[in-house]
GUTOR-260008 format. One record per atom (N, C-alpha, C): residue in one letter; x, y, z; residue number from 1. Coordinates in steps of 0.1 Angstrom, whole numbers. Each point is the difference from the previous one (the first is absolute). Layout:
BEGIN
R  aa     xx     yy     zz    i
R   A      X      Y      Z  NUM
...
//
This chain:
BEGIN
R  aa     xx     yy     zz    i
R   M    965    857    657    1
R   M      2    -14      2    1
R   M    -13     -7      0    1
R   D     -2    -10     -9    2
R   D    -13     -7      0    2
R   D      1    -13      8    2
R   L     -6      0     11    3
R   L      0    -12      9    3
R   L    -12     -9     -1    3
R   T     -9      4    -10    4
R   T    -12     -8     -1    4
R   T      2    -14     -6    4
R   T     -9     -9      3    5
R   T      1    -13     -6    5
R   T    -14     -6     -1    5
R   K     -1     -9    -10    6
R   K    -13     -6     -2    6
R   K     -1    -14      7    6
R   Y    -11     -2      8    7
R   Y     -2    -13      7    7
R   Y    -14     -3      1    7
R   L     -4    -11     -5    8
R   L    -14     -5      1    8
R   L    -10     10     -7    8
R   G      5      6    -10    9
R   G     -8     10     -8    9
R   G     -1     14      6    9
R   F      8      2     11   10
R   F      0     14      6   10
R   F     13      6     -2   10
R   L      0     13     -2   11
R   L     12      8      0   11
R   L      3      5     14   11
R   L     10     -6      6   12
R   L      4      3     14   12
R   L     10     12      0   12
R   N     -1      8     11   13
R   N     10     11      1   13
R   N     14     -5      3   13
R   S      2    -12      5   14
R   S     13     -5      3   14
R   S      0    -15     -1   14
R   P     11     -6     -1   15
R   P      1    -15      0   15
R   P      0     -6     14   15
R   L     -1      8     10   16
R   L      0     -5     14   16
R   L    -14     -3      5   16
R   V     -3    -12      3   17
R   V    -13     -4      4   17
R   V      0     -6     14   17
R   A     -9      5      9   18
R   A      0     -6     13   18
R   A     -7    -13      0   18
R   A      8    -11      3   19
R   A     -5    -13      0   19
R   A    -10     -3     12   19
R   A     -7    -11     -1   20
R   A     -9     -4     10   20
R   A      8     -2     13   20
R   S     -4      8     10   21
R   S      7     -1     13   21
R   S     -9      7     11   21
R   P      4      0     12   22
R   P     -8      8     10   22
R   P     -1     15     -3   22
R   L     10      5     -8   23
R   L      0     14     -3   23
R   L    -12      4     -9   23
R   T     -5     -9     -7   24
R   T    -12      3     -9   24
R   T    -13     -4      6   24
R   A      0     -4     13   25
R   A    -12     -5      7   25
R   A     -8     12      5   25
R   S      4     12     -1   26
R   S     -8     11      4   26
R   S      1     11    -11   26
R   V    -11      8     -1   27
R   V     -1     10    -10   27
R   V     10     11      3   27
R   D      2      4     13   28
R   D     10     10      3   28
R   D     14     -3     -4   28
R   S      4    -13      3   29
R   S     13     -4     -4   29
R   S      2     -1    -15   29
R   S    -10     -4     -7   30
R   S      0      0    -15   30
R   S      1     14     -6   30
R   K     -6      9      7   31
R   K      1     14     -5   31
R   K     14      5      2   31
R   L      6     -4     11   32
R   L     14      4      2   32
R   L      9     -6    -11   32
R   L     -3    -12     -3   33
R   L      8     -7    -11   33
R   L     -2      7    -13   33
R   E    -12      5     -3   34
R   E     -2      7    -12   34
R   E      8     13      0   34
R   D     -1      7     11   35
R   D      7     13      1   35
R   D     15     -2     -1   35
R   A      5    -11      4   36
R   A     15     -3      0   36
R   A      5     -4    -14   36
R   G    -10     -3     -9   37
R   G      4     -3    -14   37
R   G     -4    -13     -5   37
R   A     -8     -8      7   38
R   A     -4    -13     -5   38
R   A     -9      2    -13   38
R   G      2     -8    -10   39
R   G     -8      1    -12   39
R   G    -13     -7      1   39
R   A     -1    -10     10   40
R   A    -12     -8      2   40
R   A      2     -6     14   40
R   V    -11     -5      5   41
R   V      1     -8     13   41
R   V     -8    -13     -2   41
R   V      6    -10      6   42
R   V     -6    -13      0   42
R   V     -5     -3     14   42
R   L    -13     -1      2   43
R   L     -6     -3     13   43
R   L      5    -13      6   43
R   P      0     -2     13   44
R   P      3    -13      6   44
R   P     -9    -11     -6   44
R   S      5    -12      0   45
R   S     -8    -11     -6   45
R   S    -12     -4      9   45
R   L    -11     -3     -7   46
R   L    -11     -7      7   46
R   L      2    -15     -2   46
R   F      2     -7     11   47
R   F      4    -14     -1   47
R   F    -12    -10     -1   47
R   E      2    -10     -8   48
R   E    -10    -10     -1   48
R   E     -4     -6     13   48
R   E     11     -3      8   49
R   E     -2     -6     13   49
R   E     -9      9      9   49
R   Q      1     13     -1   50
R   Q     -9      9      8   50
R   Q    -14     -2     -4   50
R   L     -3     -1    -13   51
R   L    -14     -1     -4   51
R   L     -5    -13      4   51
R   I      8    -11     -2   52
R   I     -5    -13      4   52
R   I     -3     -1     15   52
R   S      9      5      8   53
R   S     -2      0     15   53
R   S    -12      8      4   53
R   D     -3     12     -6   54
R   D    -11      8      3   54
R   D    -13     -7     -4   54
R   S      0     -7    -12   55
R   S    -12     -7     -5   55
R   S     -4    -11      9   55
R   I     10     -8      5   56
R   I     -2    -11      9   56
R   I     -6      5     13   56
R   E      5     11      6   57
R   E     -5      6     12   57
R   E    -14      5     -1   57
R   I     -3      7    -11   58
R   I    -13      5     -2   58
R   I    -10    -12     -1   58
R   D      4    -10     -8   59
R   D     -9    -12     -2   59
R   D     -3     -7     14   59
R   E     10     -1      8   60
R   E     -2     -7     13   60
R   E     -9      8      9   60
R   R      2     14      0   61
R   R     -9      8      9   61
R   R    -14      0     -5   61
R   L     -2      1    -13   62
R   L    -14      0     -5   62
R   L     -7    -13      2   62
R   N      7    -11      0   63
R   N     -6    -13      2   63
R   N      0     -5     14   63
R   Q      5      8     10   64
R   Q      1     -5     13   64
R   Q    -14     -1      6   64
R   G     -4    -12      4   65
R   G    -13     -3      6   65
R   G    -11     -2     -9   65
R   T      3      1    -13   66
R   T    -11     -2    -10   66
R   T     -6    -14      0   66
R   Y      8    -10      4   67
R   Y     -5    -13      0   67
R   Y     -6     -5     13   67
R   A     -2      9      9   68
R   A     -7     -3     13   68
R   A    -15     -4     -3   68
R   Y     -6      7     -9   69
R   Y    -14     -2     -4   69
R   Y     -1     -1    -15   69
R   P     -8     -9     -6   70
R   P     -1     -1    -14   70
R   P     -4     13     -7   70
R   E     -9      7      6   71
R   E     -5     12     -7   71
R   E     10     11      0   71
R   S     10     -1      9   72
R   S     10     11      1   72
R   S      9      1    -13   72
R   L      0    -10     -8   73
R   L      7      0    -13   73
R   L     -5     11     -9   73
R   T    -13      4      2   74
R   T     -6     10     -9   74
R   T      1     14      5   74
R   Y      7      2     12   75
R   Y      0     13      6   75
R   Y      8     10     -8   75
R   L     12     -5     -5   76
R   L      9      9     -7   76
R   L      1     -4    -15   76
R   P     -2     10     -9   77
R   P      1     -2    -14   77
R   P     15     -3     -4   77
R   E      2     -7    -11   78
R   E     14     -2     -5   78
R   E      4     12     -8   78
R   I      7      9      6   79
R   I      5     12     -8   79
R   I     15      1      2   79
R   P      7      6    -11   80
R   P     14      1      1   80
R   P      4     11     10   80
R   F     10     -4      8   81
R   F      5     10     10   81
R   F     15      4     -3   81
R   A      3     12     -1   82
R   A     13      5     -4   82
R   A      9     -2     12   82
R   S     13     -3     -2   83
R   S     10     -1     10   83
R   S      2     13      6   83
R   D      2      1     13   84
R   D      4     13      7   84
R   D     13      5     -6   84
R   E     10     -9     -2   85
R   E     13      3     -6   85
R   E     -2      6    -14   85
R   A     -9     -6     -8   86
R   A     -3      5    -13   86
R   A     -6     14      0   86
R   E    -10      2      9   87
R   E     -6     13      0   87
R   E      9     11      4   87
R   Q      9     -3     10   88
R   Q     10     10      4   88
R   Q     10      3    -12   88
R   Y      3    -11     -7   89
R   Y      9      2    -12   89
R   Y     -7      9    -11   89
R   L    -12     -3     -3   90
R   L     -7      7    -10   90
R   L     -1     15      4   90
R   D     -2      2     13   91
R   D     -1     14      5   91
R   D     14      7     -2   91
R   L     11     -7      2   92
R   L     13      5     -2   92
R   L      2      4    -14   92
R   V     -5     -9     -9   93
R   V      1      3    -15   93
R   V     -7     13     -3   93
R   R    -13      1      5   94
R   R     -8     12     -3   94
R   R      7     13      5   94
R   K      4     -1     13   95
R   K      6     13      6   95
R   K     13      3     -7   95
R   S      8    -10     -3   96
R   S     13      3     -7   96
R   S     -2      6    -13   96
R   K    -10     -5     -7   97
R   K     -2      5    -14   97
R   K     -5     15      1   97
R   E     -8      3     10   98
R   E     -6     13      2   98
R   E     11     10      4   98
R   A     10     -4      7   99
R   A     11      9      6   99
R   A     12      1     -9   99
R   L      2     -9     -9  100
R   L     13      0     -8  100
R   L     -3      4    -14  100
R   S     10      6     -6  101
R   S     -1      3    -15  101
R   S      8    -10     -8  101
R   I      8     -8      6  102
R   I      8    -11     -7  102
R   I     -8    -13      0  102
R   P      3     -9     -9  103
R   P     -7    -13      0  103
R   P      0     -8     13  103
R   V    -11     -5      3  104
R   V     -1     -9     12  104
R   V     -2    -14     -5  104
R   I     10     -9      3  105
R   I      0    -13     -4  105
R   I     -4     -9     12  105
R   A    -11     -8     -1  106
R   A     -3     -9     11  106
R   A      7    -13     -2  106
R   S      0     -8     10  107
R   S      8    -13      0  107
R   S     -8    -11      6  107
R   L     -1    -11     -7  108
R   L     -6    -12      5  108
R   L     11    -11      1  108
R   N      1     -7     12  109
R   N     10    -10      2  109
R   N     -7    -13      2  109
R   G      2    -10     -9  110
R   G     -6    -13      1  110
R   G      6    -10     -9  110
R   Y     -6    -12     -1  111
R   Y      6    -11     -8  111
R   Y    -10     -9     -5  111
R   T    -13      3      2  112
R   T    -11     -8     -6  112
R   T    -10      9     -7  112
R   D     -8     -6     -9  113
R   D     -9      7     -8  113
R   D    -14     -1      7  113
R   G     -1      1     13  114
R   G    -12     -2      8  114
R   G     -9     12     -1  114
R   G    -12     -1      7  115
R   G    -10     10      0  115
R   G      5     14      5  115
R   W     11      0      7  116
R   W      5     13      5  116
R   W      4      9    -11  116
R   L      2     -5    -12  117
R   L      4      9    -11  117
R   L    -11     10     -4  117
R   R    -13     -2      5  118
R   R    -10      9     -2  118
R   R      4     14      5  118
R   Y      9      0     10  119
R   Y      5     13      5  119
R   Y      8      8    -10  119
R   A      5     -7    -10  120
R   A      7      8    -10  120
R   A     -9     10     -7  120
R   K    -12     -5     -3  121
R   K    -10      9     -6  121
R   K     -4     12     10  121
R   E     -1     -4     13  122
R   E     -4     11      9  122
R   E     11     10      2  122
R   I     13     -5     -1  123
R   I     11      9      1  123
R   I      0     10    -12  123
R   E     -3     -5    -11  124
R   E     -2      8    -12  124
R   E    -11     11      2  124
R   Q    -11     -5      5  125
R   Q    -11      9      2  125
R   Q      3     11     11  125
R   A      9     -4      9  126
R   A      4     10     10  126
R   A      8     11     -5  126
R   G      6     -2    -12  127
R   G      7     11     -6  127
R   G     15     -3     -3  127
R   A      5    -12      3  128
R   A     14     -3     -3  128
R   A      3      2    -15  128
R   D     12      6     -2  129
R   D      4      2    -14  129
R   D      5    -12     -7  129
R   A      6     -9      8  130
R   A      5    -13     -5  130
R   A      1    -10     12  130
R   L      2    -12     -4  131
R   L      1    -11     10  131
R   L     13     -7     -1  131
R   E      7     -2     11  132
R   E     12     -9      1  132
R   E     -4    -13      6  132
R   L      1    -11     -8  133
R   L     -2    -13      5  133
R   L     13     -6      6  133
R   N      0     -1     13  134
R   N     12     -5      6  134
R   N     -1    -15      3  134
R   V      6     -8     -9  135
R   V     -2    -14      1  135
R   V     11     -6      9  135
R   Y     -4     -4     11  136
R   Y     10     -5     10  136
R   Y     -3    -15      3  136
R   Y      7     -8     -8  137
R   Y     -2    -15      1  137
R   Y     13     -8     -1  137
R   L      2     -9      9  138
R   L     11     -9      0  138
R   L     -5    -14     -2  138
R   A      5     -7    -10  139
R   A     -5    -13     -2  139
R   A      9    -10      9  139
R   T     -6     -5     10  140
R   T      7     -9     10  140
R   T     -4    -14     -1  140
R   D    -11     -3     -8  141
R   D     -4    -14     -1  141
R   D      8     -7    -11  141
R   P      7    -11      4  142
R   P      8     -7    -10  142
R   P     -8     -6    -12  142
R   D    -13     -1      2  143
R   D     -9     -6    -10  143
R   D     -5     11    -10  143
R   E      2     12      3  144
R   E     -5     11     -8  144
R   E     10      3    -11  144
R   R     -4     -2    -12  145
R   R      9      2    -12  145
R   R      1     15     -4  145
R   C     11      3     -6  146
R   C      3     14     -4  146
R   C    -11      5     -9  146
R   E     -6     -8     -9  147
R   E    -11      4     -9  147
R   E    -12      5      8  147
R   S     -3     -7     11  148
R   S    -12      4      8  148
R   S      3     13      8  148
R   V     12      2      4  149
R   V      4     13      6  149
R   V     -2     11     -9  149
R   E      5     -1    -12  150
R   E     -1     11    -10  150
R   E    -15      2     -4  150
R   K     -7    -11     -1  151
R   K    -15      1     -3  151
R   K     -7      8     11  151
R   R      4     -2     12  152
R   R     -6      7     12  152
R   R      2     15     -2  152
R   Y     11      4     -4  153
R   Y      3     14     -3  153
R   Y     -8      6    -11  153
R   L      0     -8    -11  154
R   L     -7      5    -12  154
R   L    -15      0      2  154
R   D     -6     -9      7  155
R   D    -14      0      3  155
R   D     -4     12      9  155
R   L      9      3     10  156
R   L     -2     11      9  156
R   L      0     13     -8  156
R   I     10      2     -8  157
R   I      1     12     -8  157
R   I    -12      2     -9  157
R   G     -3    -11     -7  158
R   G    -11      1     -9  158
R   G    -14      3      6  158
R   T     -2     -6     12  159
R   T    -12      3      8  159
R   T     -1     14      4  159
R   V     11      6      5  160
R   V      0     14      5  160
R   V     -2      9    -12  160
R   K      7     -3    -11  161
R   K      0      9    -12  161
R   K    -15      0     -5  161
R   A     -7    -11      0  162
R   A    -13     -1     -5  162
R   A    -10      8      9  162
R   A      4      3     13  163
R   A     -9      6      9  163
R   A      1     15      0  163
R   V     11      6     -5  164
R   V      3     14      0  164
R   V      3      6    -13  164
R   Q     -1     13     -2  165
R   Q      4      7    -12  165
R   Q     13      8      2  165
R   I      3      2     13  166
R   I     12      8      3  166
R   I     13     -8     -3  166
R   P     11      6     -2  167
R   P     13     -7     -3  167
R   P      4    -10     11  167
R   L      6    -11     -4  168
R   L      4    -10     10  168
R   L     15     -2      0  168
R   A      7      3     11  169
R   A     14     -4      2  169
R   A      1    -12      8  169
R   V      9     -9     -4  170
R   V      2    -13      7  170
R   V     13      0      7  170
R   K      0     -2     13  171
R   K     13     -1      8  171
R   K      2    -15      3  171
R   V     11     -5     -5  172
R   V      3    -14      2  172
R   V     14     -2      6  172
R   G      3    -12      4  173
R   G     14     -4      4  173
R   G      8     -5    -12  173
R   P     13     -3      2  174
R   P      8     -4    -11  174
R   P      1    -15     -1  174
R   Y     -8     -8      7  175
R   Y      3    -14      1  175
R   Y     -8     -8    -11  175
R   F      4      2    -12  176
R   F     -6     -7    -11  176
R   F     11     -6     -8  176
R   S     -2    -12     -6  177
R   S     11     -6     -7  177
R   S      3      7    -13  177
R   A    -11      6     -6  178
R   A      2      7    -13  178
R   A     -8     13      1  178
R   F      6     10      8  179
R   F     -8     11      3  179
R   F     -4      9    -12  179
R   A      9      1    -10  180
R   A     -3      8    -11  180
R   A    -13     -5     -7  180
R   H     -1    -13     -2  181
R   H    -11     -6     -6  181
R   H    -13      1      8  181
R   T      2     -2     14  182
R   T    -11      2      9  182
R   T     -5     14      0  182
R   A      9     10     -1  183
R   A     -4     14     -1  183
R   A     -8      3    -13  183
R   Q      4     -6    -10  184
R   Q     -7      1    -13  184
R   Q    -14     -5      1  184
R   Q     -2    -12      7  185
R   Q    -13     -5      2  185
R   Q     -9      9      9  185
R   M      7      5     10  186
R   M     -8      9      9  186
R   M     -5     13     -7  186
R   K      9      5     -9  187
R   K     -5     11     -8  187
R   K    -12     -4     -9  187
R   S      1    -12     -6  188
R   S    -12     -4     -8  188
R   S    -12     -2      9  188
R   A      2     -3     13  189
R   A    -12     -2      9  189
R   A     -6     13      4  189
R   G      8     11     -2  190
R   G     -6     13      4  190
R   G      9     10      8  190
R   A     12     -4      2  191
R   A      9      9      7  191
R   A      4     12     -8  191
R   D     -2     12      5  192
R   D      4     12     -7  192
R   D     14      5      4  192
R   A      5     -5     12  193
R   A     13      3      5  193
R   A      4    -11      9  193
R   F     14     -1      2  194
R   F      5     -9     10  194
R   F      8      8     10  194
R   V     -1     -4     13  195
R   V      7      6     11  195
R   V     10    -11      4  195
R   L     13      2     -1  196
R   L     10    -10      3  196
R   L      9      5     11  196
R   F      0     -8     11  197
R   F     -6    -12      3  197
R   F     -7      0     14  197
R   N     -9     -9      2  198
R   N     -5     -2     13  198
R   N     11     -6      9  198
R   R      1      4     13  199
R   R     10     -5      9  199
R   R     -7    -10      9  199
R   F      4    -13      0  200
R   F     -5    -10      9  200
R   F      8      1     13  200
R   Y     -8      3     11  201
R   Y      7      1     13  201
R   Y      1    -13      6  201
R   Q     13     -5      1  202
R   Q      3    -13      6  202
R   Q      0      1     15  202
R   P     -6     -9      7  203
R   P      0      0     14  203
R   P     14     -4      5  203
R   D      2      3     13  204
R   D     13     -4      7  204
R   D     -3    -12      9  204
R   L     10     -6      5  205
R   L     -1    -11      9  205
R   L      6      3     13  205
R   D     -7     -1     11  206
R   D      5      3     13  206
R   D      4    -13      7  206
R   V     13     -2      1  207
R   V      5    -13      5  207
R   V     -2     -1     16  207
R   E     -3     11      7  208
R   E     -2     -1     14  208
R   E    -15     -4      3  208
R   T     -9      7     -7  209
R   T    -14     -3      3  209
R   T     -6    -11    -10  209
R   L      8     -4     -9  210
R   L     -4    -10    -10  210
R   L    -13      5     -8  210
R   N      0     13     -3  211
R   N    -11      5     -7  211
R   N      5      6    -14  211
R   V    -10      0     -9  212
R   V      2      7    -13  212
R   V     -5     14      2  212
R   T      8     10     -2  213
R   T     -4     14      3  213
R   T     -1      8    -13  213
R   P     -9      9     -1  214
R   P     -1     10    -11  214
R   P     13      9      0  214
R   N      4      3    -12  215
R   N     12      8      0  215
R   N     -1     10    -12  215
R   L     -1     12      3  216
R   L     -1     11    -11  216
R   L     13      7     -1  216
R   V      6     -1    -11  217
R   V     13      7     -3  217
R   V     -2      9    -12  217
R   L      2     13      2  218
R   L     -2     10    -10  218
R   L     11     -2    -11  218
R   S     -4      4    -12  219
R   S      9     -2    -11  219
R   S     12     10      1  219
R   T     11     -3     -8  220
R   T     11      8     -2  220
R   T      3      2    -15  220
R   S      9      8     -4  221
R   S      3      2    -14  221
R   S      6    -13     -6  221
R   E      5     -9      8  222
R   E      5    -13     -5  222
R   E    -12     -8     -6  222
R   D    -12      2      5  223
R   D    -11     -7     -6  223
R   D     -4      4    -14  223
R   L      5     11     -4  224
R   L     -4      6    -13  224
R   L      5     -8    -12  224
R   R     11     -8      1  225
R   R      6     -6    -11  225
R   R     -9    -10     -7  225
R   L     -7     -8      7  226
R   L     -9    -10     -6  226
R   L    -11      7     -8  226
R   R     -5     11      5  227
R   R    -10      8     -7  227
R   R      6      6    -13  227
R   L     12      6      1  228
R   L      6      6    -12  228
R   L      2    -11    -10  228
R   H      4    -12      4  229
R   H      3    -10     -9  229
R   H    -12     -3     -9  229
R   W    -12     -3      7  230
R   W    -12     -4     -8  230
R   W     -6     12     -7  230
R   V      0     11      6  231
R   V     -6     12     -8  231
R   V      9      2    -12  231
R   G     13     -1      1  232
R   G      8      2    -12  232
R   G     -2    -11    -11  232
R   I     -4    -12      5  233
R   I     -3    -10    -10  233
R   I    -13      2     -7  233
R   L    -10      4      8  234
R   L    -14      1     -5  234
R   L     -3     12     -8  234
R   F      8     11      3  235
R   F     -3     13     -7  235
R   F      2     -2    -15  235
R   G    -11      5     -7  236
R   G      0     -1    -15  236
R   G     -5    -13     -6  236
R   K     -1    -10      9  237
R   K     -5    -13     -5  237
R   K    -15     -2      3  237
R   L     -5      6     10  238
R   L    -14      0      4  238
R   L     -5     14      0  238
R   Q    -11      2     -6  239
R   Q     -6     14      0  239
R   Q     -8      2     12  239
R   V      7      1     11  240
R   V     -6      3     13  240
R   V      9     10      8  240
R   D     -6      7      9  241
R   D      8      9      9  241
R   D      7     -9     10  241
R   L     12      4      4  242
R   L      8     -7     10  242
R   L      3      9     12  242
R   A     -3     -5     12  243
R   A      3      7     12  243
R   A     10     -8      9  243
R   I      9      7      6  244
R   I      9     -7      9  244
R   I     -4      3     14  244
R   S     -1    -11      8  245
R   S     -4      1     14  245
R   S     10     -9      9  245
R   G      7      7      9  246
R   G      9     -8      8  246
R   G     15      4     -3  246
R   G      6      7      9  247
R   G     14      3     -2  247
R   G      2     14     -5  247
R   V    -10      8     -2  248
R   V      2     14     -5  248
R   V      1      9     13  248
R   H     12      6      2  249
R   H      3      8     11  249
R   H      7     13     -3  249
R   T      6      2    -12  250
R   T      7     12     -3  250
R   T     -3      4    -14  250
R   H      5     12     -4  251
R   H     -3      5    -14  251
R   H      8     -9    -10  251
R   I     11     -5      4  252
R   I      7     -9     -9  252
R   I     -8    -13     -2  252
R   D     -7     -5     10  253
R   D     -9    -12     -1  253
R   D    -11      4    -10  253
R   V     -5     12      0  254
R   V    -10      4     -9  254
R   V      5      1    -14  254
R   L     12      5     -2  255
R   L      6      1    -13  255
R   L      2    -13     -6  255
R   K      6    -10      8  256
R   K      2    -13     -5  256
R   K    -13     -7     -5  256
R   S    -11      2      8  257
R   S    -13     -6     -3  257
R   S     -5      6    -13  257
R   L      1     13     -2  258
R   L     -5      6    -12  258
R   L      8     -4    -12  258
R   M     13     -1      2  259
R   M      8     -4    -12  259
R   M     -2    -15     -3  259
R   A     -4     -8     10  260
R   A     -2    -14     -3  260
R   A    -13     -1     -8  260
R   G    -10     10      2  261
R   G    -12     -1     -8  261
R   G    -12      3      8  261
R   A      1      2     13  262
R   A    -12      3      9  262
R   A     -6     13     -3  262
R   S    -13      1      0  263
R   S     -8     12     -1  263
R   S      0      8     13  263
R   V     -1     -8     11  264
R   V      0      6     14  264
R   V      8     -9      9  264
R   T      3      6     12  265
R   T      6     -7     11  265
R   T     -8      2     12  265
R   Q     -2    -11      8  266
R   Q     -9      1     11  266
R   Q      9      0     13  266
R   F     -4      9      9  267
R   F      7      2     13  267
R   F     -9     -5     12  267
R   A      6     -8      8  268
R   A     -6     -3     13  268
R   A     10      0     11  268
R   S      9    -10      0  269
R   S     10     -1     10  269
R   S      8     12      3  269
R   A      4      7    -11  270
R   A      8     12      1  270
R   A     -7     11      7  270
R   L    -13      1     -3  271
R   L     -9     10      7  271
R   L     -2     -3     14  271
R   L     -2    -13      3  272
R   L     -2     -4     14  272
R   L     12      3      9  272
R   Q     12     -1     -7  273
R   Q     12      2      8  273
R   Q      4     14      1  273
R   K     -2      8    -11  274
R   K      5     14      0  274
R   K    -11     11     -1  274
R   G    -12     -4     -1  275
R   G    -11      9      0  275
R   G     -4      5    -14  275
R   I    -12      6      0  276
R   I     -6      4    -13  276
R   I      9     11     -7  276
R   P      6      9      7  277
R   P      9     11     -7  277
R   P     11     -6     -9  277
R   L      3    -13      2  278
R   L     10     -6     -9  278
R   L     -4      1    -15  278
R   L    -13     -1     -3  279
R   L     -4      2    -14  279
R   L      4     13     -6  279
R   T     -1     11      7  280
R   T      4     13     -4  280
R   T     15      0     -3  280
R   K      7     -6      9  281
R   K     15      0     -1  281
R   K      4     -8    -12  281
R   I     -6    -11     -2  282
R   I      3     -8    -12  282
R   I     -3      7    -13  282
R   L    -11      6     -1  283
R   L     -4      8    -12  283
R   L     10     11     -3  283
R   E      5      7     11  284
R   E     10     10     -2  284
R   E     13     -6     -5  284
R   E      4    -11      6  285
R   E     12     -7     -5  285
R   E     -1     -5    -14  285
R   L    -12     -5     -3  286
R   L     -2     -6    -13  286
R   L      1     11    -11  286
R   T     -6     12      3  287
R   T      0     11     -9  287
R   T     15      5     -2  287
R   D      7      1     11  288
R   D     14      5     -1  288
R   D      8    -10     -8  288
R   W     -2    -13      2  289
R   W      8     -9     -8  289
R   W     -4      1    -15  289
R   M    -12      1     -3  290
R   M     -5      1    -14  290
R   M      6     13     -7  290
R   E      0     10      8  291
R   E      6     13     -6  291
R   E     15     -2     -3  291
R   A      7     -6     10  292
R   A     14     -1     -2  292
R   A      4    -10    -11  292
R   H     -9     -9     -3  293
R   H      3    -10    -11  293
R   H     -9      3    -13  293
R   E     -6     12      0  294
R   E     -7      5    -12  294
R   E    -11     -9     -4  294
R   Y     -8     -5      9  295
R   Y    -12     -7     -3  295
R   Y    -11     10      2  295
R   H    -10      0     -9  296
R   H    -11     10      1  296
R   H    -13     -6      4  296
R   S     -1    -13      0  297
R   S    -12     -6      4  297
R   S      2    -14      5  297
R   I    -10     -6      7  298
R   I      0    -14      5  298
R   I      0     -9    -12  298
R   E     -9      3    -10  299
R   E     -2     -8    -12  299
R   E     13     -2     -7  299
R   Q      9     10      0  300
R   Q     12      0     -7  300
R   Q     10    -11      5  300
R   M     -1     -3     13  301
R   M      9    -10      5  301
R   M     -6    -14      2  301
R   R    -14      0     -1  302
R   R     -6    -13      3  302
R   R      3    -11     -9  302
R   G      5    -11      5  303
R   G      4    -12     -7  303
R   G     13      1     -7  303
R   S      8     11      3  304
R   S     13      1     -7  304
R   S     10    -10      4  304
R   L     -2     -7     12  305
R   L      8    -11      4  305
R   L     -7    -13      1  305
R   S    -11     -2     -8  306
R   S     -7    -12     -1  306
R   S      8    -10     -9  306
R   Q     -4    -12      0  307
R   Q      7    -11     -7  307
R   Q      1      3    -15  307
R   N    -11      5     -6  308
R   N      0      2    -14  308
R   N      7     13     -4  308
R   R      6      7      9  309
R   R      7     13     -4  309
R   R     14      1      4  309
R   V      5     -9      9  310
R   V     14      0      4  310
R   V      9     -6    -10  310
R   F     13      3      0  311
R   F      9     -5    -10  311
R   F      2    -15      1  311
R   D      0     -5     12  312
R   D      1    -15      2  312
R   D    -12     -5      7  312
R   P    -10     -5     -7  313
R   P    -12     -5      7  313
R   P      2    -13      9  313
R   T     11     -7     -3  314
R   T      3    -12      7  314
R   T      2      3     15  314
R   H      3     12      4  315
R   H      2      3     14  315
R   H    -13     -2      8  315
R   F    -11     -1     -7  316
R   F    -13     -4      7  316
R   F     -2    -15      0  316
R   E      9     -8     -6  317
R   E     -2    -14     -1  317
R   E      9     -7     10  317
R   R      0    -14     -1  318
R   R      8     -8      9  318
R   R     15      2     -3  318
R   V      4      4    -12  319
R   V     14      1     -3  319
R   V      6     10     10  319
R   N     -7     10      4  320
R   N      5     10     10  320
R   N      4     -7     13  320
R   Y     -7    -11      4  321
R   Y      4     -7     12  321
R   Y     14     -7     -2  321
R   T      2     -6    -11  322
R   T     13     -7     -3  322
R   T     11     10     -1  322
R   R     -2     12     -6  323
R   R     10     10     -1  323
R   R      4      5     14  323
R   M    -10      3      8  324
R   M      3      5     14  324
R   M      8    -10      8  324
R   I     -4    -13     -1  325
R   I      7    -10      8  325
R   I     14     -1     -4  325
R   S      2     -1    -13  326
R   S     14     -2     -6  326
R   S      9     13      3  326
R   A     -7     11      1  327
R   A      8     13      2  327
R   A      3      3     14  327
R   Y     -6     -8      9  328
R   Y      1      3     15  328
R   Y     14     -3      5  328
R   R      6      8      7  329
R   R     13     -2      6  329
R   R      0      4     15  329
R   R      6     -8      8  330
R   R      1      3     14  330
R   R     10     11      2  330
//
């Protein structure tokens, strides 16, 4: 049974990828993920806010008291100082690459094309096999036009792509008015793969304390449908690899993702809930299902239920909505 799949130019041993999460924050844990059957690991994201916060703190400490005497301005030379967070992250990249035989994918999370993107090059030099750009941005300004939002994404992708030679995966949310066209533009800007989709964590409201509180809800298999929809639409139309992230919890979820057109599926919530051995269990169940249904490889099934291969492609369109509503009976 051939469970290998191609993603970002690499031949992976399996289509199960450990997504960015606390489980990939240590080398020991990543090694357990590899042993359990992960085809690749995505390291936790290095956040733009972390770099900005560290830079501000370093600047404040270096300049503390320098204006007490005029000559004190010459005491310290102007040299670039690396963020503590960034140094720790680069060390994680190096140690993960040394310990693992599967691809190590680093992750940057941001929304501007600021100077922090120089870390993309340092991540490459640290040994990362690929880079996942996790673009987490919600347009909340009523005066910000959709064109400027899309341009923000394209500029960011283009800037990162110009800084590195390693493959670039782009992880985005679904909130675009014309996502297929936007994805095509992102590909032209330098995206080698798309990870669908980023999950925007909505805060909750506490009516007793009158506070807005953070609220983290892990995904379920119900979250998979939106991903299946868009992967099924994009497969075969854009020459990029497609990954599904969010809602993958069982071997059936993996099968659906592959048949929609995904090259890999990313696991985070399911592993946090059930533990790393879940990967081994899913691989065994995936193999059993493929044998029972006479599939010999992942490539054989990939995209078999995408929009351009199903008998009725309109099921991916709005007409499906009208049919479902009219067919509903209490």
